[in-house]
N, C-alpha and C positions, 0 to 999 in steps of 0.2 A: 503493499500500500504506499509506504513512504516513498518509493522510487516512482511509482505512478504519479504521486502528487508532485514531486519534483520535476517531472517532464513537463507540467503545465503551469507551475506556480507563479513563473514571471510573467504570464500571459492573462492572468485573471486577477480579479480584484477581491473575490470573496470565495472560500471554500468551506463547506460544511461537510461533516461525515456523519450519516445516519447508519447507526450499527445496531446489531443485535447480540444479545448475551446468550440466546438459545436460538439454534437453527430453525429453519422451517420443518424439520424433521425431528426436532426434540433434542438435538445434540448440543451440550454446552459449548461456549465458545472457549478459545484458548485463555488460560488464566491471566496472561500478561496483556490482554487486548486494551483494557481500559488505561493501564498505565502507559502503554505506547500512544494511545490517543491524547492523553494528558502532555506527553513528552512532545508530541507534534505540535499541539497548540502552544506549549511554551516556547517552542522554536519558531513559532509564527508560520508554520506551514500550512496549518488550517486555522479557520476563525470560529468555528462552532462545532460542538458535539451534541447528538441528539440520539437518545436510546429509543428503539422501536422494538415493541413487545409484539411478536407475531400472533396472528389468529391461528389457531391449531385446529379448526374445524375440519372434520374428516372429508374434505372436498379435494379431488385430484387437481383442481385449479387453484387450490388456496395457497401453495407456495408462490405461484406466479401472481396472484393477488396481492400477497404480501410485498413482493418485489415492486409492484406498481404503486402500492401505498407508500413505501419508502422513498420511491423517486419523487411522489407528489410532495412529501415532507420537505425534501431537498429544495424543490421548486419554491414552496412557501417560505422557506428561510431566505432564498435569494430575493423573492419578492419583497419581503418586509425590510431587508437590509438595502433596497433601493437599486437592485440590479435591473438592467434593462434586457439582458440576455441569460440564459441558463443551460448548462450542459450536464447531463447526467453521466458519470463514468464509473465503472466498477474498479476494484483495487488491483486488476491484472491487466488494465488498459493503458496504452501509452501513445504519445503522439510526439513527432519531431518538432522542435522549436520552429522551424521554417515553415512547416505545413500548417501547424496550429495557428501561426500569425497570419498566413494567408486566408485559412478559413474564417478566422475571426474578423479580419478586415473585409472580406467578401460578404459576410453576414451582415455587417454593420452598414455597409455602403450600398448594398444591393436591396435592401428593404425586403428580404426574405424572413418568412416566418419560421421556417424549419430547414435545417440541412441534413443531408445524408451522405455517408461515404462508405466504402467497402473496408475490409479489414484482412490482416494477415495473421495466420496463426502460428505460435511458436510450441516447440516441444523440449521439454526437459531443461533447456538453457536459453540464453538470450542469442544464440547464433545457429540455432537449427531451426528451420521453418518448413511447413508444408510446401511441397514442390507446386502444387496446383492450389492456389488461394481459394478460399470459400467465396461462392458468388453472392452471399447475403450482405445486408448493409447494416449499419447502425444510425440510429439518428445522432446528430451531433449537437450543434447549438440551436435552441429554440428562443424565439423572441418572446418575452414576457408580455403578454396582453392581459386585460382584465379578465378575461375568460379562460386563459390558458390553463389547463390541467392535464395531468397524465390519467389515460384511461385505458385500461386492459382491453385489448383487442381493437383498438380505435382504427379508424380508416388510415390507409397509407396508399399512396399512388400506385398504379398497376406496374408490376415489374420490381418493385422495391420490396423484396423479402426481408423482413425486420422482426427483431425480438419483440412480441407482442407487448411485453411490460414497459417498453421505452417510448410508445407512442402518445403524442398529445392530441388534442383536438385543434390544432392551429390549422391543419390542413382541411379537416372536414368543415371548419368555420370559413373557408375561403382563402386562406393565406397562400402566398406564394412559396414555392420551395426551391431549394438548390441541390442538384445531385453532383457531388464532387468526383472527378475521375481520380485514379489511383496516383496519377502524377501530380495532382493538386493537392490531395489530403486523403490519408488512409489512416485507420487505427492499427496500431501493433498490439496483437492481443496474446498474452502470455498465458493462455488458457492452460496449456499443459506444463507449466513451469511450477512445480509444487514441491514442497517439503514432504507432503502427505497426500498422494493423489487419491487415495481411497476416501479421505475425508472430503474432497471436492466432489467425488462421484456420488458418494452416499447422501450428500446434503443438497445436492444441486436441485433447482426447481423442476427439471426434467427427470428426477430420479425414478418416477413411476414407468420409465421406458426401458430402464435397465434392469435385468436380473442380478441376484447376488453373485450367481456364477460368471456373468459377464464382467461384474465390477472386480472380482478377484482375478480373472484372467487378465484384464487391463492393467491392474495394479502390478501383478507378477511381472508382466512384461516391462512395464515402466521402470520398476526397480532394478531390473537386470540389463536394462538398456545401456549401450556404450556408444560413444561417438562414431565408432567405424561401422555402426548399424545404419544403413541407408532407408531403413523403414521404421516407422512408428505405429503403434497400435491406438486407434481412436476410440472414443467412448463406447461404441457399439461393438467393438471387437474387431473391426476392419482395419486392414494394413494399409498404410498411405506412404507414399514416397517423401522422403526429406531432401532438402538442400542446405548446404551451409552458407550462411551470409555473414556480412560484416557486423560487428557489434555496434548497435546504435544507442543502447541503453545500458546502465548499470542496474542490476537488479537484486544484488545482495553485496554484503562485504567481501 
């Protein structure tokens, strides 16, 4: 999380962290999480900390609804602190300084209400990446209008496959949008860079789509993976080709 924040800190005015002490699947957070957040706030890497208590209703969609609610809380914190725009970022997401600045200036000067970009997935470390990037998008900067709010499964333009927890109503309200090319701006997703990959898979919002056998298989492959292996095993157990890329981000000491 700290390194993700560092990748954007110089380009934003206000950062809030909405966190949970219990996952959407009932697992407690790491014991040192709150101390880390206090440290980040003391070092002025973040401006606000807000605890979210998840709704544990036995609904298969509830983990995603919790994620949407957390994004809305972050938006409201930006709104009350006078921000004109807002971006929701998970703690394994990174942007290069140059591309983030371009995205920010484009959204400010182009009168767009929503931005979209694609992303690249990393595996095990910050120099191994899927050879074929995913085709899906993430929402980037949203203009904060009086009516703006995150709505689960809200409308998105045709051809823009996107995480349903990241959608606002800006587009359905008639706002203009900007789709960034990979050369203009893309998100670097350290999705499979984890100290404990089992913890990620077991607590993901899409946990219901994975069997315990799949999670064990993916975890064992991950833990035994070495850099000379040109393939990774993704969440569903499928093998995907990897490429080695230059290190753009620091992600651990």
